[in-house]
C-alpha positions, 0 to 999 in steps of 0.5 A, spaced: 201 241 641 207 245 645 208 241 651 213 243 657 217 238 660 213 239 666 206 239 667 204 239 660 202 245 659 199 247 653 197 253 649 190 252 650 191 253 657 195 259 656 189 262 652 184 261 658 188 265 662 189 271 657 195 269 653 192 270 647 198 272 642 201 267 638 208 270 639 207 271 647 205 264 648 211 261 644 215 266 648 212 263 655 212 256 653 220 257 651 221 260 657 218 256 662 221 249 659 228 252 660 227 256 667 221 253 670 222 245 669 220 243 676 214 247 677 207 243 677 202 246 672 199 249 677 204 253 679 206 255 672 199 257 671 199 262 678 206 265 676 203 267 669 197 270 671 201 274 676 206 276 671 200 278 666 196 282 672 203 286 675 208 285 669 212 291 671 213 287 678 217 282 674 221 286 669 227 285 674 227 277 674 231 275 668 227 269 668 221 273 667 223 280 664 222 277 657 214 275 658 213 281 662 216 286 657 212 283 652 205 284 656 207 291 657 208 292 649 216 295 650 218 290 645 216 294 639 220 291 634 226 286 632 232 289 635 238 286 632 245 284 635 252 286 631 257 280 631 264 279 629 268 273 627 273 270 632 280 270 630 281 262 633 277 258 628 274 252 631 277 245 628 274 242 622 276 235 618 276 235 611 274 228 608 276 227 600 279 234 600 283 233 593 276 232 590 273 238 593 272 245 590 276 251 593 270 255 594 266 250 598 272 250 603 272 257 603 265 257 605 267 252 610 273 256 613 268 262 614 263 258 618 269 256 623 270 263 624 262 264 627 263 266 635 257 260 635 261 255 632 264 249 636 266 244 631 265 242 624 267 237 618 267 237 610 264 231 607 267 228 600 261 230 596 262 237 598 261 243 593 258 250 594 252 252 596 248 258 600 251 260 607 254 253 609 257 249 603 253 242 601 256 236 605 258 241 610 256 239 618 257 245 623 255 244 631 254 250 634 252 253 641 245 255 643 244 257 635 241 255 629 243 257 623 237 257 617 242 256 611 246 251 615 240 247 614 238 249 607 232 251 603 229 244 602 228 242 609 228 235 611 231 233 604 231 225 605 232 218 602 228 212 603 229 205 600 224 200 601 226 193 599 222 188 596 223 180 596 223 179 589 228 176 585 232 180 580 228 178 574 222 182 576 224 188 574 225 186 566 218 181 566 214 187 569 218 194 566 211 196 563 207 196 569 213 199 573 213 205 568 206 205 568 205 205 576 211 211 576 207 215 571 201 214 575 203 215 582 208 220 582 209 227 580 214 232 580 216 239 579 214 246 583 206 246 582 200 241 582 199 234 585 197 227 585 190 226 581 187 223 588 188 227 595 193 224 599 192 223 607 197 223 612 197 224 619 202 230 619 197 234 616 193 234 623 199 237 626 196 243 631 203 246 629 199 249 622 194 253 627 199 254 632 204 258 628 201 264 625 206 264 619 204 256 617 197 257 617 197 259 609 202 254 607 198 248 610 193 248 603 199 247 598 202 242 603 195 238 602 196 239 594 203 237 594 203 231 599 206 225 596 210 229 590 217 230 589 221 237 586 226 238 581 233 237 580 236 231 583 230 229 586 228 222 584 223 215 584 226 209 582 226 202 582 232 197 581 236 191 584 240 192 591 245 186 593 246 185 600 252 183 603 253 178 608 253 179 615 248 186 613 246 189 619 238 188 617 239 181 618 237 179 611 240 174 607 245 176 602 242 176 595 239 181 590 232 184 592 228 188 588 228 195 591 225 202 591 229 208 592 227 216 593 230 222 594 226 228 595 224 233 601 219 238 604 217 241 598 213 248 598 213 248 605 220 247 607 222 252 603 218 257 605 220 256 612 227 256 610 226 264 607 222 267 612 227 265 618 232 266 614 230 273 613 228 274 621 235 271 622 239 276 617 235 282 620 237 280 627 244 277 627 248 282 623 255 279 621 260 282 616 257 282 609 261 276 606 258 272 612 251 275 612 248 268 610 250 264 616 246 268 620 243 265 626 237 264 631 239 264 638 235 257 641 233 262 647 229 266 642 222 266 640 224 266 633 229 261 634 224 256 637 219 257 632 224 256 626 225 249 630 218 247 631 217 249 623 223 246 621 221 239 625 214 239 621 218 240 615 222 234 617 216 230 618 212 232 612 218 230 608 217 223 611 209 223 610 211 224 602 216 219 602 211 215 605 206 216 600 210 215 595 212 208 597 205 206 599 202 208 593 207 205 588 207 198 592 200 198 592 199 199 585 204 193 583 201 189 589 208 189 592 210 188 599 216 191 603 220 187 607 224 192 610 225 200 609 231 204 611 230 212 611 234 218 614 234 225 612 240 231 610 238 238 610 236 238 618 239 240 625 239 236 631 240 237 638 246 233 640 251 231 645 259 231 643 264 226 646 266 231 651 259 232 654 258 239 650 251 240 648 250 243 641 246 244 635 249 239 629 247 242 622 247 237 617 247 241 610 247 235 605 250 230 610 247 224 612 247 222 619 252 216 621 252 214 628 254 208 631 250 202 627 245 208 624 243 206 617 243 211 611 243 211 603 248 214 599 246 215 592 251 216 586 247 218 580 242 215 575 246 210 572 251 209 578 250 205 584 247 208 591 250 205 597 247 202 603 251 204 609 252 203 617 255 209 620 261 208 625 260 214 629 266 218 627 266 224 632 271 228 627 266 227 622 261 229 627 257 223 626 256 224 619 257 222 612 256 224 605 249 224 602 251 222 595 256 223 590 256 230 589 256 235 583 262 235 579 259 240 574 254 246 575 247 245 572 249 250 567 256 246 565 252 240 565 247 243 560 252 246 555 257 239 556 252 233 555 246 233 549 240 229 550 242 223 545 249 223 548 245 221 555 241 217 552 247 213 550 249 213 557 243 210 560 242 205 555 249 202 556 248 202 563 241 198 563 237 204 565 230 207 563 229 214 565 222 217 565 223 225 564 230 227 567 234 233 564 241 233 561 243 237 567 242 231 571 246 227 566 251 222 570 257 225 568 255 232 572 257 228 578 263 225 582 265 218 581 261 215 587 266 210 588 272 215 589 267 218 594 266 212 598 273 211 598 275 217 602 269 216 607 272 209 609 273 211 617 265 213 617 261 208 614 261 201 613 258 199 606 251 193 607 249 193 600 249 196 593 243 198 589 243 199 582 238 203 578 234 200 573 227 205 572 228 212 574 223 217 574 226 225 575 223 232 573 222 234 566 222 242 564 
């Protein structure tokens, strides 16, 4: 249930006093949490009953006028506001700029001209995306930009470290491959043979936001699955360095690494609220993909709640994948590291300014914050600890970043050549496409060298048995 910071006001309390419309209740929750923090629950209920019984009396009060207008029915549809870009761009720090394509830099230059922008950063794996570039980080004031979060909301990395010797994978390669085939599923449709359970499916948000109700069935079917493109599930070996912050002995371990997101749920949320943002926030045509939702609006609050649910769902998918695979192989994790990109956070900058911090294809890297930065199916992934660099908005890259478009990668690589590359690197691939071939990505070592100010390396993971989507 939604809760205010005061009085534990719930949507069912609103229903009892006649607030039956989902949008009206969402507006009320947002308004009271912002403007009536010090009211008790009973004081809030009394006020809301009074507004409902005589809304005209509350139109002149800026704290209650939106609720009163909604009750009267004065707001009949979405209005829109025209915004111009600013003349003075906000500061943006670029890391590894020599390896970043101009189109991504231009997208970041555009983002820094938004009137809601406060500060930006571009990570060394950056490349062109929709709205904000992949690898783009943007702090805004009281505004959330759906396309600066991305389509695959909450896409994340998850690493389970297993206390087995490095010879384990060779000895049990057949069993690992069978476990991957039986306990993972890739692609846009379908799911696992056995229905998956997780507490995220019990979230009341599915019922409280009308748009989400029809999405729950697909979310149930897709729980514990992965998408297309660069999503993967792989077993490999991780070498932890001395004095690592995990507190584990410095040696090689077996590890399970996964990369995927919120599946159809996140994509639907992104498309729905992007359309609302573009309808209500009118920018110059070349900047329209950066349309935002004000956080003090009903739509902004709904998107935030839905985005958070999608992030929780993405984590639940990883939880199920790791649990299912480790159980199938009789293994136990001694440590798990995970975090997501394609998300927005409420943060306070060093100067005390409260912002909405978007990381589109960027890893959170606050002081001591752990993350995983993968290379490719043959290149190592890096286990890192953040340095909390303020110029980078406490972020790091989320991977090596693409060096080629998927079309170019497909045109420049044959399946047989890719098999030779994999064999040379000692990697077994289940599924996969030439679009994701190792040469389609930047050199992960160059990317890591460009962000030494952002992260400390704790260990390196080497892929050995990889499963990806096959068209």
